All heavy atoms as a GROMACS GRO file, in nm:
protein
  460
    1MET      N    1   0.250  18.849 -11.244
    1MET     CA    2   0.340  18.928 -11.164
    1MET      C    3   0.483  18.894 -11.205
    1MET      O    4   0.514  18.781 -11.238
    1MET     CB    5   0.318  18.900 -11.016
    1MET     CG    6   0.413  18.981 -10.927
    1MET     SD    7   0.386  18.955 -10.752
    1MET     CE    8   0.256  19.073 -10.726
    2GLY      N    9   0.570  18.994 -11.198
    2GLY     CA   10   0.710  18.975 -11.235
    2GLY      C   11   0.786  18.898 -11.128
    2GLY      O   12   0.734  18.862 -11.024
    3LYS      N   13   0.913  18.875 -11.157
    3LYS     CA   14   0.999  18.799 -11.067
    3LYS      C   15   1.048  18.880 -10.949
    3LYS      O   16   1.082  18.826 -10.845
    3LYS     CB   17   1.120  18.747 -11.144
    3LYS     CG   18   1.084  18.648 -11.252
    3LYS     CD   19   1.209  18.605 -11.323
    3LYS     CE   20   1.176  18.512 -11.438
    3LYS     NZ   21   1.295  18.469 -11.510
    4GLY      N   22   1.059  19.010 -10.966
    4GLY     CA   23   1.114  19.094 -10.860
    4GLY      C   24   1.262  19.116 -10.883
    4GLY      O   25   1.329  19.038 -10.948
    5ILE      N   26   1.313  19.226 -10.829
    5ILE     CA   27   1.453  19.260 -10.845
    5ILE      C   28   1.520  19.259 -10.708
    5ILE      O   29   1.459  19.299 -10.609
    5ILE     CB   30   1.470  19.398 -10.913
    5ILE    CG1   31   1.614  19.428 -10.943
    5ILE    CG2   32   1.407  19.508 -10.831
    5ILE    CD1   33   1.634  19.553 -11.028
    6GLU      N   34   1.642  19.212 -10.703
    6GLU     CA   35   1.715  19.211 -10.576
    6GLU      C   36   1.749  19.355 -10.539
    6GLU      O   37   1.789  19.435 -10.623
    6GLU     CB   38   1.842  19.128 -10.589
    6GLU     CG   39   1.813  18.981 -10.610
    6GLU     CD   40   1.940  18.899 -10.624
    6GLU    OE1   41   2.048  18.946 -10.583
    6GLU    OE2   42   1.929  18.787 -10.675
    7GLN      N   43   1.733  19.389 -10.412
    7GLN     CA   44   1.750  19.527 -10.366
    7GLN      C   45   1.888  19.586 -10.401
    7GLN      O   46   1.894  19.702 -10.439
    7GLN     CB   47   1.723  19.535 -10.215
    7GLN     CG   48   1.688  19.674 -10.168
    7GLN     CD   49   1.565  19.734 -10.234
    7GLN    OE1   50   1.469  19.666 -10.264
    7GLN    NE2   51   1.570  19.862 -10.261
    8PRO      N   52   1.998  19.512 -10.395
    8PRO     CA   53   2.127  19.572 -10.433
    8PRO      C   54   2.133  19.616 -10.579
    8PRO      O   55   2.216  19.699 -10.615
    8PRO     CB   56   2.228  19.460 -10.406
    8PRO     CG   57   2.162  19.371 -10.308
    8PRO     CD   58   2.015  19.379 -10.338
    9LEU      N   59   2.045  19.565 -10.662
    9LEU     CA   60   2.045  19.600 -10.804
    9LEU      C   61   1.956  19.719 -10.837
    9LEU      O   62   1.956  19.769 -10.949
    9LEU     CB   63   2.001  19.480 -10.888
    9LEU     CG   64   2.087  19.355 -10.876
    9LEU    CD1   65   2.025  19.241 -10.956
    9LEU    CD2   66   2.228  19.382 -10.922
   10VAL      N   67   1.879  19.766 -10.740
   10VAL     CA   68   1.780  19.871 -10.764
   10VAL      C   69   1.843  19.998 -10.822
   10VAL      O   70   1.793  20.053 -10.920
   10VAL     CB   71   1.699  19.903 -10.636
   10VAL    CG1   72   1.620  20.031 -10.650
   10VAL    CG2   73   1.606  19.787 -10.605
   11GLU      N   74   1.950  20.048 -10.764
   11GLU     CA   75   2.011  20.172 -10.814
   11GLU      C   76   2.060  20.158 -10.958
   11GLU      O   77   2.068  20.256 -11.030
   11GLU     CB   78   2.124  20.218 -10.722
   11GLU     CG   79   2.074  20.286 -10.596
   11GLU     CD   80   1.982  20.405 -10.622
   11GLU    OE1   81   2.013  20.489 -10.708
   11GLU    OE2   82   1.878  20.414 -10.555
   12GLN      N   83   2.093  20.037 -10.998
   12GLN     CA   84   2.141  20.016 -11.135
   12GLN      C   85   2.033  20.040 -11.239
   12GLN      O   86   2.065  20.070 -11.354
   12GLN     CB   87   2.199  19.876 -11.150
   12GLN     CG   88   2.327  19.857 -11.073
   12GLN     CD   89   2.386  19.719 -11.092
   12GLN    OE1   90   2.357  19.651 -11.190
   12GLN    NE2   91   2.469  19.678 -11.000
   13VAL      N   92   1.906  20.030 -11.203
   13VAL     CA   93   1.800  20.053 -11.301
   13VAL      C   94   1.793  20.200 -11.343
   13VAL      O   95   1.737  20.232 -11.446
   13VAL     CB   96   1.661  20.005 -11.253
   13VAL    CG1   97   1.662  19.858 -11.221
   13VAL    CG2   98   1.610  20.086 -11.137
   14PHE      N   99   1.853  20.288 -11.263
   14PHE     CA  100   1.855  20.430 -11.297
   14PHE      C  101   1.975  20.468 -11.382
   14PHE      O  102   1.989  20.582 -11.424
   14PHE     CB  103   1.854  20.516 -11.170
   14PHE     CG  104   1.727  20.501 -11.090
   14PHE    CD1  105   1.729  20.434 -10.969
   14PHE    CD2  106   1.607  20.551 -11.136
   14PHE    CE1  107   1.613  20.419 -10.894
   14PHE    CE2  108   1.490  20.536 -11.064
   14PHE     CZ  109   1.494  20.470 -10.943
   15ASN      N  110   2.063  20.375 -11.407
   15ASN     CA  111   2.183  20.401 -11.486
   15ASN      C  112   2.170  20.330 -11.619
   15ASN      O  113   2.194  20.210 -11.629
   15ASN     CB  114   2.307  20.353 -11.409
   15ASN     CG  115   2.436  20.388 -11.479
   15ASN    OD1  116   2.435  20.436 -11.593
   15ASN    ND2  117   2.545  20.365 -11.413
   16SER      N  118   2.134  20.404 -11.724
   16SER     CA  119   2.110  20.342 -11.855
   16SER      C  120   2.235  20.280 -11.915
   16SER      O  121   2.226  20.194 -12.000
   16SER     CB  122   2.050  20.444 -11.952
   16SER     OG  123   2.138  20.551 -11.972
   17SER      N  124   2.355  20.318 -11.869
   17SER     CA  125   2.478  20.259 -11.924
   17SER      C  126   2.497  20.115 -11.877
   17SER      O  127   2.577  20.043 -11.934
   17SER     CB  128   2.599  20.343 -11.886
   17SER     OG  129   2.620  20.340 -11.747
   18ASN      N  130   2.422  20.074 -11.776
   18ASN     CA  131   2.430  19.935 -11.728
   18ASN      C  132   2.336  19.842 -11.803
   18ASN      O  133   2.334  19.723 -11.777
   18ASN     CB  134   2.397  19.927 -11.578
   18ASN     CG  135   2.509  19.980 -11.493
   18ASN    OD1  136   2.623  19.981 -11.535
   18ASN    ND2  137   2.476  20.024 -11.374
   19ASN      N  138   2.256  19.896 -11.894
   19ASN     CA  139   2.156  19.816 -11.964
   19ASN      C  140   2.201  19.780 -12.103
   19ASN      O  141   2.286  19.846 -12.162
   19ASN     CB  142   2.023  19.894 -11.969
   19ASN     CG  143   1.966  19.913 -11.830
   19ASN    OD1  144   1.937  19.817 -11.762
   19ASN    ND2  145   1.954  20.038 -11.788
   20LEU      N  146   2.141  19.677 -12.157
   20LEU     CA  147   2.177  19.631 -12.291
   20LEU      C  148   2.133  19.729 -12.399
   20LEU      O  149   2.197  19.744 -12.500
   20LEU     CB  150   2.115  19.493 -12.318
   20LEU     CG  151   2.163  19.380 -12.226
   20LEU    CD1  152   2.084  19.253 -12.255
   20LEU    CD2  153   2.312  19.356 -12.247
   21SER      N  154   2.024  19.795 -12.377
   21SER     CA  155   1.972  19.892 -12.473
   21SER      C  156   1.981  20.031 -12.412
   21SER      O  157   1.955  20.050 -12.295
   21SER     CB  158   1.825  19.861 -12.504
   21SER     OG  159   1.766  19.967 -12.576
   22ASP      N  160   2.020  20.129 -12.493
   22ASP     CA  161   2.033  20.266 -12.442
   22ASP      C  162   1.899  20.324 -12.396
   22ASP      O  163   1.896  20.417 -12.318
   22ASP     CB  164   2.091  20.358 -12.550
   22ASP     CG  165   2.238  20.329 -12.574
   22ASP    OD1  166   2.304  20.273 -12.483
   22ASP    OD2  167   2.288  20.361 -12.683
   23ASN      N  168   1.789  20.268 -12.442
   23ASN     CA  169   1.658  20.322 -12.407
   23ASN      C  170   1.605  20.268 -12.275
   23ASN      O  171   1.516  20.326 -12.215
   23ASN     CB  172   1.556  20.292 -12.518
   23ASN     CG  173   1.591  20.365 -12.646
   23ASN    OD1  174   1.646  20.474 -12.642
   23ASN    ND2  175   1.560  20.305 -12.758
   24ILE      N  176   1.657  20.157 -12.228
   24ILE     CA  177   1.609  20.099 -12.104
   24ILE      C  178   1.668  20.177 -11.987
   24ILE      O  179   1.787  20.200 -11.980
   24ILE     CB  180   1.650  19.950 -12.092
   24ILE    CG1  181   1.586  19.871 -12.206
   24ILE    CG2  182   1.607  19.893 -11.958
   24ILE    CD1  183   1.634  19.728 -12.213
   25GLY      N  184   1.586  20.219 -11.895
   25GLY     CA  185   1.633  20.292 -11.778
   25GLY      C  186   1.630  20.442 -11.794
   25GLY      O  187   1.633  20.514 -11.697
   26VAL      N  188   1.624  20.491 -11.917
   26VAL     CA  189   1.622  20.636 -11.940
   26VAL      C  190   1.494  20.696 -11.883
   26VAL      O  191   1.498  20.801 -11.819
   26VAL     CB  192   1.636  20.668 -12.090
   26VAL    CG1  193   1.617  20.817 -12.116
   26VAL    CG2  194   1.771  20.622 -12.141
   27GLY      N  195   1.383  20.631 -11.901
   27GLY     CA  196   1.256  20.682 -11.849
   27GLY      C  197   1.256  20.694 -11.697
   27GLY      O  198   1.210  20.793 -11.642
   28LEU      N  199   1.308  20.593 -11.629
   28LEU     CA  200   1.314  20.598 -11.483
   28LEU      C  201   1.411  20.707 -11.436
   28LEU      O  202   1.384  20.778 -11.339
   28LEU     CB  203   1.357  20.463 -11.426
   28LEU     CG  204   1.252  20.354 -11.430
   28LEU    CD1  205   1.312  20.221 -11.385
   28LEU    CD2  206   1.134  20.390 -11.342
   29THR      N  207   1.523  20.720 -11.505
   29THR     CA  208   1.622  20.822 -11.469
   29THR      C  209   1.562  20.961 -11.486
   29THR      O  210   1.576  21.047 -11.398
   29THR     CB  211   1.747  20.808 -11.558
   29THR    OG1  212   1.800  20.677 -11.541
   29THR    CG2  213   1.853  20.908 -11.520
   30LEU      N  214   1.494  20.983 -11.595
   30LEU     CA  215   1.432  21.112 -11.622
   30LEU      C  216   1.319  21.141 -11.522
   30LEU      O  217   1.310  21.251 -11.467
   30LEU     CB  218   1.377  21.116 -11.765
   30LEU     CG  219   1.315  21.245 -11.812
   30LEU    CD1  220   1.415  21.360 -11.804
   30LEU    CD2  221   1.265  21.229 -11.955
   31THR      N  222   1.238  21.042 -11.495
   31THR     CA  223   1.128  21.058 -11.399
   31THR      C  224   1.181  21.093 -11.260
   31THR      O  225   1.131  21.184 -11.194
   31THR     CB  226   1.044  20.929 -11.392
   31THR    OG1  227   0.992  20.901 -11.522
   31THR    CG2  228   0.930  20.943 -11.293
   32LYS      N  229   1.285  21.023 -11.217
   32LYS     CA  230   1.344  21.049 -11.085
   32LYS      C  231   1.400  21.191 -11.077
   32LYS      O  232   1.382  21.261 -10.977
   32LYS     CB  233   1.454  20.947 -11.056
   32LYS     CG  234   1.509  20.956 -10.916
   32LYS     CD  235   1.609  20.845 -10.889
   32LYS     CE  236   1.662  20.854 -10.747
   32LYS     NZ  237   1.756  20.744 -10.718
   33ALA      N  238   1.465  21.236 -11.185
   33ALA     CA  239   1.523  21.371 -11.188
   33ALA      C  240   1.414  21.479 -11.182
   33ALA      O  241   1.427  21.578 -11.108
   33ALA     CB  242   1.608  21.390 -11.312
   34ILE      N  243   1.306  21.461 -11.256
   34ILE     CA  244   1.196  21.558 -11.257
   34ILE      C  245   1.130  21.564 -11.120
   34ILE      O  246   1.102  21.672 -11.067
   34ILE     CB  247   1.094  21.525 -11.367
   34ILE    CG1  248   1.157  21.547 -11.504
   34ILE    CG2  249   0.967  21.607 -11.351
   34ILE    CD1  250   1.076  21.494 -11.620
   35LEU      N  251   1.104  21.448 -11.061
   35LEU     CA  252   1.044  21.446 -10.928
   35LEU      C  253   1.132  21.516 -10.826
   35LEU      O  254   1.083  21.592 -10.742
   35LEU     CB  255   1.018  21.301 -10.884
   35LEU     CG  256   0.900  21.233 -10.953
   35LEU    CD1  257   0.902  21.084 -10.927
   35LEU    CD2  258   0.769  21.294 -10.907
   36LYS      N  259   1.262  21.491 -10.832
   36LYS     CA  260   1.355  21.554 -10.738
   36LYS      C  261   1.354  21.706 -10.751
   36LYS      O  262   1.357  21.778 -10.652
   36LYS     CB  263   1.496  21.499 -10.761
   36LYS     CG  264   1.597  21.545 -10.659
   36LYS     CD  265   1.731  21.478 -10.681
   36LYS     CE  266   1.832  21.528 -10.579
   36LYS     NZ  267   1.962  21.465 -10.597
   37GLN      N  268   1.345  21.756 -10.874
   37GLN     CA  269   1.340  21.900 -10.898
   37GLN      C  270   1.218  21.965 -10.833
   37GLN      O  271   1.218  22.083 -10.801
   37GLN     CB  272   1.340  21.931 -11.048
   37GLN     CG  273   1.471  21.905 -11.116
   37GLN     CD  274   1.462  21.926 -11.267
   37GLN    OE1  275   1.354  21.948 -11.323
   37GLN    NE2  276   1.575  21.917 -11.333
   38HIS      N  277   1.112  21.886 -10.817
   38HIS     CA  278   0.988  21.938 -10.761
   38HIS      C  279   0.967  21.894 -10.616
   38HIS      O  280   0.856  21.903 -10.564
   38HIS     CB  281   0.870  21.894 -10.848
   38HIS     CG  282   0.874  21.956 -10.984
   38HIS    ND1  283   0.828  22.083 -11.010
   38HIS    CD2  284   0.923  21.910 -11.102
   38HIS    CE1  285   0.846  22.112 -11.138
   38HIS    NE2  286   0.904  22.008 -11.196
   39GLY      N  287   1.074  21.845 -10.554
   39GLY     CA  288   1.064  21.805 -10.414
   39GLY      C  289   1.005  21.667 -10.392
   39GLY      O  290   0.971  21.630 -10.280
   40GLY      N  291   0.991  21.592 -10.499
   40GLY     CA  292   0.933  21.458 -10.490
   40GLY      C  293   1.039  21.350 -10.483
   40GLY      O  294   1.158  21.377 -10.474
   41LYS      N  295   0.993  21.228 -10.490
   41LYS     CA  296   1.082  21.115 -10.471
   41LYS      C  297   1.029  20.993 -10.546
   41LYS      O  298   0.908  20.973 -10.556
   41LYS     CB  299   1.085  21.086 -10.322
   41LYS     CG  300   1.200  21.012 -10.269
   41LYS     CD  301   1.209  21.036 -10.118
   41LYS     CE  302   1.173  20.913 -10.040
   41LYS     NZ  303   1.207  20.923  -9.899
   42LEU      N  304   1.120  20.913 -10.601
   42LEU     CA  305   1.086  20.786 -10.664
   42LEU      C  306   1.169  20.678 -10.596
   42LEU      O  307   1.291  20.689 -10.590
   42LEU     CB  308   1.118  20.789 -10.814
   42LEU     CG  309   1.075  20.666 -10.893
   42LEU    CD1  310   1.031  20.707 -11.031
   42LEU    CD2  311   1.183  20.563 -10.902
   43THR      N  312   1.104  20.580 -10.540
   43THR     CA  313   1.175  20.471 -10.474
   43THR      C  314   1.130  20.339 -10.532
   43THR      O  315   1.015  20.324 -10.575
   43THR     CB  316   1.153  20.470 -10.322
   43THR    OG1  317   1.013  20.466 -10.295
   43THR    CG2  318   1.213  20.592 -10.255
   44ILE      N  319   1.222  20.244 -10.534
   44ILE     CA  320   1.192  20.110 -10.584
   44ILE      C  321   1.232  20.010 -10.477
   44ILE      O  322   1.343  20.015 -10.424
   44ILE     CB  323   1.268  20.080 -10.714
   44ILE    CG1  324   1.227  20.179 -10.823
   44ILE    CG2  325   1.243  19.937 -10.759
   44ILE    CD1  326   1.302  20.162 -10.954
   45ASN      N  327   1.141  19.920 -10.446
   45ASN     CA  328   1.169  19.811 -10.352
   45ASN      C  329   1.136  19.681 -10.422
   45ASN      O  330   1.026  19.664 -10.474
   45ASN     CB  331   1.085  19.824 -10.225
   45ASN     CG  332   1.124  19.944 -10.144
   45ASN    OD1  333   1.242  19.964 -10.117
   45ASN    ND2  334   1.027  20.024 -10.108
   46GLY      N  335   1.234  19.594 -10.426
   46GLY     CA  336   1.213  19.465 -10.491
   46GLY      C  337   1.237  19.350 -10.396
   46GLY      O  338   1.320  19.357 -10.306
   47GLU      N  339   1.162  19.246 -10.419
   47GLU     CA  340   1.179  19.124 -10.341
   47GLU      C  341   1.166  19.006 -10.438
   47GLU      O  342   1.057  18.982 -10.492
   47GLU     CB  343   1.073  19.116 -10.231
   47GLU     CG  344   1.103  19.009 -10.130
   47GLU     CD  345   1.010  19.016 -10.011
   47GLU    OE1  346   0.952  19.123  -9.984
   47GLU    OE2  347   0.995  18.913  -9.945
   48PRO      N  348   1.278  18.938 -10.464
   48PRO     CA  349   1.274  18.827 -10.558
   48PRO      C  350   1.165  18.726 -10.523
   48PRO      O  351   1.145  18.691 -10.407
   48PRO     CB  352   1.413  18.764 -10.544
   48PRO     CG  353   1.501  18.877 -10.501
   48PRO     CD  354   1.413  18.960 -10.410
   49GLY      N  355   1.092  18.686 -10.624
   49GLY     CA  356   0.983  18.591 -10.605
   49GLY      C  357   0.851  18.655 -10.567
   49GLY      O  358   0.746  18.591 -10.573
   50LYS      N  359   0.853  18.782 -10.528
   50LYS     CA  360   0.729  18.850 -10.488
   50LYS      C  361   0.696  18.969 -10.576
   50LYS      O  362   0.581  19.008 -10.584
   50LYS     CB  363   0.738  18.894 -10.342
   50LYS     CG  364   0.743  18.779 -10.247
   50LYS     CD  365   0.719  18.823 -10.106
   50LYS     CE  366   0.712  18.701 -10.016
   50LYS     NZ  367   0.681  18.736  -9.879
   51GLY      N  368   0.795  19.031 -10.639
   51GLY     CA  369   0.768  19.144 -10.726
   51GLY      C  370   0.848  19.268 -10.689
   51GLY      O  371   0.926  19.267 -10.594
   52THR      N  372   0.828  19.371 -10.768
   52THR     CA  373   0.897  19.497 -10.748
   52THR      C  374   0.793  19.607 -10.736
   52THR      O  375   0.698  19.611 -10.814
   52THR     CB  376   0.992  19.525 -10.866
   52THR    OG1  377   1.088  19.419 -10.873
   52THR    CG2  378   1.065  19.657 -10.850
   53TYR      N  379   0.812  19.696 -10.641
   53TYR     CA  380   0.717  19.802 -10.615
   53TYR      C  381   0.784  19.937 -10.637
   53TYR      O  382   0.891  19.962 -10.583
   53TYR     CB  383   0.664  19.793 -10.471
   53TYR     CG  384   0.602  19.659 -10.444
   53TYR    CD1  385   0.678  19.555 -10.391
   53TYR    CD2  386   0.470  19.635 -10.475
   53TYR    CE1  387   0.624  19.431 -10.369
   53TYR    CE2  388   0.415  19.510 -10.453
   53TYR     CZ  389   0.491  19.408 -10.400
   53TYR     OH  390   0.437  19.285 -10.380
   54VAL      N  391   0.720  20.021 -10.718
   54VAL     CA  392   0.771  20.154 -10.746
   54VAL      C  393   0.679  20.253 -10.677
   54VAL      O  394   0.557  20.250 -10.696
   54VAL     CB  395   0.776  20.181 -10.898
   54VAL    CG1  396   0.825  20.323 -10.926
   54VAL    CG2  397   0.863  20.078 -10.968
   55ARG      N  398   0.737  20.343 -10.597
   55ARG     CA  399   0.658  20.443 -10.526
   55ARG      C  400   0.700  20.583 -10.575
   55ARG      O  401   0.818  20.616 -10.576
   55ARG     CB  402   0.680  20.435 -10.376
   55ARG     CG  403   0.604  20.544 -10.300
   55ARG     CD  404   0.630  20.535 -10.155
   55ARG     NE  405   0.563  20.414 -10.107
   55ARG     CZ  406   0.549  20.383  -9.980
   55ARG    NH1  407   0.601  20.459  -9.887
   55ARG    NH2  408   0.488  20.274  -9.944
   56ILE      N  409   0.603  20.661 -10.612
   56ILE     CA  410   0.626  20.799 -10.652
   56ILE      C  411   0.559  20.888 -10.547
   56ILE      O  412   0.439  20.873 -10.519
   56ILE     CB  413   0.567  20.830 -10.791
   56ILE    CG1  414   0.642  20.748 -10.896
   56ILE    CG2  415   0.574  20.978 -10.821
   56ILE    CD1  416   0.587  20.760 -11.036
   57GLN      N  417   0.639  20.976 -10.485
   57GLN     CA  418   0.586  21.068 -10.385
   57GLN      C  419   0.600  21.210 -10.438
   57GLN      O  420   0.708  21.251 -10.480
   57GLN     CB  421   0.664  21.054 -10.255
   57GLN     CG  422   0.645  20.918 -10.190
   57GLN     CD  423   0.734  20.900 -10.070
   57GLN    OE1  424   0.853  20.886 -10.084
   57GLN    NE2  425   0.673  20.904  -9.952
   58ILE      N  426   0.488  21.282 -10.438
   58ILE     CA  427   0.485  21.419 -10.486
   58ILE      C  428   0.432  21.506 -10.372
   58ILE      O  429   0.325  21.476 -10.317
   58ILE     CB  430   0.395  21.432 -10.610
   58ILE    CG1  431   0.443  21.337 -10.719
   58ILE    CG2  432   0.391  21.575 -10.659
   58ILE    CD1  433   0.346  21.322 -10.834
   59PRO      N  434   0.504  21.612 -10.337
   59PRO     CA  435   0.456  21.696 -10.228
   59PRO      C  436   0.328  21.770 -10.265
   59PRO      O  437   0.310  21.814 -10.378
   59PRO     CB  438   0.570  21.794 -10.203
   59PRO     CG  439   0.650  21.795 -10.328
   59PRO     CD  440   0.630  21.662 -10.393
   60PHE      N  441   0.238  21.778 -10.170
   60PHE     CA  442   0.111  21.849 -10.188
   60PHE      C  443   0.129  21.989 -10.131
   60PHE      O  444   0.165  22.006 -10.016
   60PHE     CB  445   0.000  21.775 -10.116
   60PHE     CG  446  -0.134  21.841 -10.131
   60PHE    CD1  447  -0.201  21.835 -10.252
   60PHE    CD2  448  -0.191  21.908 -10.026
   60PHE    CE1  449  -0.324  21.894 -10.266
   60PHE    CE2  450  -0.314  21.969 -10.039
   60PHE     CZ  451  -0.381  21.962 -10.160
   61GLN      N  452   0.102  22.090 -10.213
   61GLN     CA  453   0.120  22.228 -10.166
   61GLN      C  454  -0.009  22.304 -10.171
   61GLN      O  455  -0.089  22.297 -10.250
   61GLN     CB  456   0.226  22.298 -10.248
   61GLN     CG  457   0.358  22.230 -10.235
   61GLN     CD  458   0.467  22.300 -10.314
   61GLN    OE1  459   0.450  22.411 -10.361
   61GLN    NE2  460   0.579  22.232 -10.328
   0.00000   0.00000   0.00000
């Protein structure tokens, strides 16, 4: 299991300009944008020492 991410840093994972590599974070940013276009949602909750949880919600029609 990973170390977990502090909650104040969560939004930064969606901004690829905050990362050392241009490729890191692009996938999450793109995924979040696509989900939003379809009425869905991507949320990340992290707790240091316990891990990080990513939730993808897609509306059922």
